[in-house]
C-alpha positions as CSV (number, residue, x, y, z in Angstrom):
1,M,2.1,-166.3,-18.1
2,N,0.5,-168.9,-15.4
3,S,-2.3,-170.3,-17.3
4,Y,-1.6,-168.1,-20.6
5,E,1.0,-168.8,-22.9
6,F,1.1,-167.0,-26.5
7,I,2.7,-169.1,-28.9
8,I,3.6,-167.8,-32.9
9,N,3.8,-171.3,-34.6
10,R,3.7,-170.0,-38.5
11,I,5.0,-166.6,-40.0
12,I,3.6,-165.6,-43.4
13,I,4.1,-162.0,-44.5
14,I,2.6,-160.9,-47.6
15,D,3.3,-157.2,-49.2
16,S,2.2,-155.4,-46.4
17,I,2.8,-157.9,-43.7
18,Q,0.0,-160.0,-43.5
19,I,0.3,-162.1,-40.5
20,Y,-1.4,-165.6,-39.4
21,S,-0.7,-166.5,-35.9
22,K,-2.0,-168.5,-33.2
23,V,-2.8,-168.1,-29.5
24,M,-3.5,-170.2,-27.1
25,S,-5.8,-169.1,-24.9
26,N,-5.8,-171.0,-21.8
27,S,-5.1,-174.7,-20.4
28,M,-8.1,-176.8,-22.0
29,G,-7.3,-176.4,-25.3
30,T,-6.1,-173.7,-28.4
31,E,-8.6,-171.5,-30.3
32,K,-7.3,-170.4,-34.0
33,I,-7.5,-166.7,-34.5
34,P,-9.9,-166.0,-37.8
35,I,-8.2,-163.7,-40.5
36,K,-10.3,-161.8,-42.8
37,T,-8.0,-161.1,-45.6
38,S,-7.8,-158.5,-48.6
39,E,-5.6,-157.6,-51.0
40,K,-4.5,-154.1,-49.5
41,R,-4.0,-155.7,-45.5
42,T,-5.1,-158.1,-42.9
43,T,-7.5,-158.1,-40.0
44,L,-7.3,-159.5,-37.2
45,T,-10.4,-160.8,-35.5
46,I,-9.9,-162.7,-31.9
47,D,-13.0,-163.0,-29.3
48,Q,-13.0,-160.8,-26.1
49,D,-11.1,-163.1,-23.7
50,T,-7.9,-163.6,-26.5
51,K,-8.5,-159.7,-26.5
52,L,-8.2,-159.3,-22.5
53,V,-5.4,-161.5,-22.6
54,F,-3.5,-159.8,-25.6
55,D,-4.0,-156.6,-24.0
56,W,-2.5,-157.7,-20.6
57,A,0.6,-159.5,-22.2
58,M,1.4,-156.1,-24.7
59,K,1.2,-154.2,-21.4
60,N,3.7,-156.3,-19.2
61,Q,5.6,-155.7,-22.4
62,G,5.6,-152.1,-22.3
63,A,4.7,-152.5,-26.2
64,K,3.0,-148.9,-27.3
65,S,1.2,-150.4,-30.3
66,V,-0.4,-153.2,-31.3
67,S,2.5,-153.5,-34.4
68,K,5.1,-153.3,-32.3
69,Y,4.1,-156.1,-29.9
70,L,3.6,-158.2,-32.9
71,Q,6.8,-157.6,-34.1
72,H,8.2,-158.8,-30.8
73,L,6.0,-162.1,-31.0
74,L,7.5,-162.5,-34.7
75,L,11.3,-161.2,-33.7
76,T,10.8,-164.1,-30.7
77,E,10.1,-166.5,-32.8
78,Q,13.2,-166.2,-35.4
79,Q,14.8,-166.4,-31.8
80,V,16.5,-163.3,-31.8
81,N,17.7,-162.8,-28.3
82,E,20.4,-159.6,-28.8
83,P,17.7,-156.4,-28.8
84,D,20.3,-154.2,-30.4
85,K,19.7,-156.8,-33.2
86,E,15.9,-156.4,-33.6
87,D,15.6,-153.5,-36.0
88,E,18.2,-155.6,-38.9
89,T,16.5,-158.9,-37.9
90,W,13.2,-157.2,-38.9
91,S,14.3,-155.6,-41.9
92,H,15.5,-159.0,-42.9
93,L,12.3,-160.4,-42.6
94,L,10.6,-157.5,-44.3
95,N,13.2,-158.1,-47.3
96,Q,12.5,-162.1,-47.3
97,A,8.4,-161.3,-47.7
98,R,8.8,-158.8,-50.2
99,A,10.9,-161.2,-52.2
100,E,8.5,-163.9,-51.8
101,K,5.9,-161.4,-53.4
102,K,8.0,-161.3,-56.5
103,V,6.3,-163.9,-58.9
104,C,5.9,-163.7,-62.9
105,E,2.3,-162.1,-63.6
106,K,1.6,-164.7,-66.7
107,H,3.0,-167.8,-65.0
108,G,2.7,-167.3,-61.2
109,K,5.7,-168.7,-60.2
110,P,9.1,-166.9,-58.7
111,L,11.1,-164.8,-60.7
112,V,14.8,-165.8,-61.6
113,Y,15.9,-164.1,-64.3
114,I,15.7,-160.5,-65.6
115,C,16.6,-159.2,-69.3
116,S,18.2,-156.5,-70.5
117,C,14.9,-155.8,-72.2
118,G,13.5,-155.2,-68.8
119,D,11.2,-158.6,-68.9
120,K,11.3,-160.0,-65.3
121,L,11.5,-163.7,-66.3
122,C,10.4,-167.2,-64.5
123,T,11.2,-170.9,-65.8
124,D,8.1,-171.0,-67.5
125,C,8.6,-167.6,-69.6
126,D,10.5,-168.1,-73.2
127,I,13.6,-167.2,-72.4
128,Q,15.5,-168.6,-75.5
129,M,13.4,-166.0,-77.4
130,H,15.4,-163.9,-75.4
131,I,18.6,-164.8,-76.2
132,N,17.8,-165.2,-79.9
133,A,17.0,-161.8,-79.7
134,G,20.4,-160.8,-78.5
135,H,19.5,-159.9,-75.2
136,I,21.3,-160.3,-72.1
137,V,19.6,-162.4,-69.4
138,Q,20.8,-162.1,-65.9
139,N,19.9,-163.7,-62.5
140,Y,17.5,-162.1,-60.6
141,C,17.7,-160.6,-57.2
142,R,14.3,-160.6,-55.8
143,I,15.1,-158.5,-52.8
144,H,17.0,-156.0,-54.4
145,D,15.2,-156.0,-57.9
146,T,18.3,-156.1,-59.7
147,G,19.8,-158.6,-62.2
148,Y,23.4,-160.2,-61.3
149,G,26.0,-162.7,-62.3
150,E,27.5,-164.5,-60.1
151,N,26.3,-163.3,-57.0
152,C,24.1,-160.1,-56.2
153,L,26.6,-157.0,-55.1
154,M,24.0,-155.3,-53.4
155,C,23.3,-158.5,-51.2
156,E,27.0,-158.6,-50.7
157,K,27.4,-155.1,-49.8
158,E,24.7,-155.6,-47.3
159,R,26.8,-158.4,-45.6
160,W,30.1,-156.5,-45.9
161,E,28.8,-153.2,-44.1
162,N,28.2,-154.9,-41.1
163,V,32.3,-155.6,-40.9
164,V,33.4,-152.5,-42.7
165,A,32.3,-148.7,-42.4
166,V,32.6,-147.0,-45.8
167,D,31.6,-143.5,-46.7
168,G,29.7,-142.6,-49.3
169,I,29.5,-139.0,-51.3
170,I,26.8,-137.6,-53.8
171,P,27.6,-136.1,-57.3
172,K,27.4,-132.4,-56.2
173,D,30.3,-133.4,-53.6
174,L,32.4,-135.2,-56.3
175,M,32.0,-132.2,-58.7
176,E,33.2,-129.8,-55.8
177,L,36.4,-131.9,-55.0
178,L,37.0,-132.0,-59.4
179,D,36.4,-128.5,-58.9
180,S,38.9,-128.2,-56.1
181,T,42.6,-128.5,-55.8
182,R,42.2,-131.2,-53.3
183,D,44.7,-134.1,-54.5
184,I,42.4,-137.1,-55.5
185,A,42.7,-139.9,-57.2
186,V,39.3,-141.8,-59.1
187,I,38.9,-145.2,-59.1
188,D,36.2,-146.4,-62.1
189,V,35.0,-150.1,-61.6
190,R,33.0,-150.4,-64.4
191,D,33.4,-152.3,-67.6
192,Q,35.2,-151.4,-70.4
193,K,32.2,-151.1,-72.9
194,E,30.7,-148.9,-69.8
195,W,33.6,-146.6,-69.6
196,N,33.7,-146.1,-73.3
197,E,30.2,-145.0,-73.4
198,G,31.2,-141.9,-71.3
199,H,33.6,-141.3,-68.0
200,L,35.5,-138.5,-66.4
201,P,38.0,-136.6,-68.4
202,E,41.2,-138.3,-68.0
203,E,42.4,-134.6,-67.2
204,Y,40.0,-132.5,-65.3
205,G,41.1,-128.5,-63.7
206,S,44.3,-128.8,-61.6
207,H,43.9,-133.3,-61.6
208,K,46.1,-135.2,-64.0
209,D,46.7,-138.6,-64.0
210,Y,44.3,-139.0,-61.2
211,L,41.8,-141.4,-63.2
212,R,42.2,-145.4,-63.6
213,L,40.0,-147.8,-64.9
214,F,40.1,-151.0,-62.9
215,A,37.1,-153.4,-63.5
216,Y,35.3,-154.5,-60.5
217,R,36.7,-158.3,-61.2
218,E,40.2,-157.1,-61.1
219,F,39.6,-156.9,-57.4
220,V,38.4,-160.0,-56.4
221,R,39.7,-162.8,-58.7
222,Q,43.6,-162.2,-57.7
223,K,44.8,-165.4,-59.0
224,E,43.2,-165.2,-62.5
225,M,44.2,-161.6,-62.9
226,K,47.6,-160.9,-61.3
227,D,48.6,-158.5,-63.6
228,E,46.1,-156.0,-63.4
229,F,46.1,-156.9,-59.5
230,A,49.6,-155.8,-59.5
231,E,48.5,-152.4,-61.4
232,I,46.1,-151.8,-58.8
233,K,48.7,-152.0,-55.9
234,E,51.2,-149.5,-58.1
235,F,48.3,-147.2,-58.8
236,L,47.2,-146.9,-55.2
237,A,51.3,-146.9,-53.6
238,K,51.5,-144.2,-56.3
239,H,48.5,-141.8,-55.1
240,S,48.6,-143.0,-51.4
241,Q,48.1,-139.6,-50.0
242,S,45.4,-138.5,-52.2
243,L,41.7,-138.8,-51.2
244,F,40.2,-142.1,-53.2
245,I,36.9,-141.8,-54.8
246,V,35.5,-145.2,-56.6
247,I,33.2,-145.2,-59.2
248,S,30.8,-147.6,-60.3
249,H,28.0,-148.0,-63.0
250,G,25.1,-147.3,-61.1
251,G,21.5,-146.8,-62.6
252,K,18.2,-145.0,-62.1
253,Q,17.3,-144.7,-58.4
254,N,13.9,-142.4,-57.8
255,V,15.3,-141.8,-53.9
256,P,17.3,-138.5,-52.9
257,D,21.2,-138.8,-53.6
258,E,22.0,-139.5,-50.4
259,K,20.0,-142.8,-50.4
260,K,21.3,-143.5,-53.7
261,E,23.5,-147.0,-53.3
262,S,26.3,-148.8,-55.4
263,G,27.2,-152.2,-54.8
264,R,30.3,-152.3,-56.6
265,G,31.6,-148.9,-55.6
266,F,31.1,-149.8,-51.9
267,L,32.4,-153.5,-52.0
268,V,35.7,-151.9,-54.0
269,A,36.4,-149.5,-51.4
270,A,36.0,-152.0,-48.9
271,H,38.3,-154.0,-50.2
272,M,40.8,-151.3,-50.6
273,K,40.8,-151.5,-47.0
274,C,41.0,-154.6,-46.2
275,L,43.2,-155.9,-48.9
276,F,45.4,-152.7,-49.2
277,G,45.2,-151.0,-45.6
278,V,43.6,-147.6,-47.6
279,E,41.6,-145.7,-45.1
280,N,41.1,-142.5,-47.3
281,V,38.7,-144.1,-49.2
282,C,35.2,-143.3,-50.1
283,Y,32.8,-144.0,-52.8
284,L,30.5,-142.7,-55.5
285,R,26.1,-142.9,-54.0
286,G,24.3,-143.8,-57.5
287,G,27.5,-144.2,-59.5
288,Y,28.6,-142.5,-62.9
289,Y,25.0,-142.5,-63.9
290,A,23.5,-140.4,-60.7
291,F,26.7,-137.8,-61.5
292,H,25.9,-138.0,-65.6
293,E,22.2,-136.9,-64.8
294,Q,23.3,-133.7,-62.6
295,F,27.0,-133.0,-64.4
296,P,26.2,-134.2,-68.5
297,H,28.9,-132.2,-69.8
298,I,31.8,-133.4,-67.5
299,E,32.2,-136.5,-69.9
300,E,34.9,-138.0,-71.9
301,K,33.9,-140.5,-74.6
302,K,36.1,-143.3,-76.5
303,G,36.7,-141.7,-79.9
304,P,35.4,-143.4,-83.2
């Protein structure tokens, strides 16, 4: 840019993408951009000379809005050199920024646990009180606002999505398949407790011996669960001509069915493709929770 060079030295994105930037305005020195902040948005106040240069640089980049040009500068600072990866990386930056905002309202520290009672906890919270009360305390993923054990399955899902394509179906599609004569095989990847609370009927319409419970861990812990892994292979071989449908537990998601997600369901379907060469497989978006909300009568519970 000859005597004008834009340098983004630091990025701080908070909630609605509050941005701190530095602009080198001429060769004589560096001028900082004063920033007025409020809880809802950030206002950048710049002098006329800086505005002139900014508009000129934005025009040269072909940017149609200030927001798009700021995104370009921020992504450049993150050393993103592949244009086809910009949307993906911008989404990642947004997730990181939003995660930083997830702090304990009482102590102002980052959230690290989530309790089965719904409380989100930091290290200064009375975690022992929840444990003593018989609650289940899990690690907390601040990006996906969910609990997890060894790792966040939604984070793992995002990693796998870049390398394995898996189709998802919505509850209405599953109901149509159950009512059809199409050859289907359903793999329920919940744990025994979730299964006992309610699951698809083990016989429904023309479908007999089409449903199996294989917990998620049975797909990923081959060494510790050799017998269960062998059962999985046997079931897949028996139904090799079927359409496989993977169902996980899911939970309340206030989004349309097409946008609901399921970490366990997607991952098991991906493992089926990679470990067993199964191509005809999909997963139920939103899991059993979403299906049961729409079709509560299609259920079977473990007897007393």
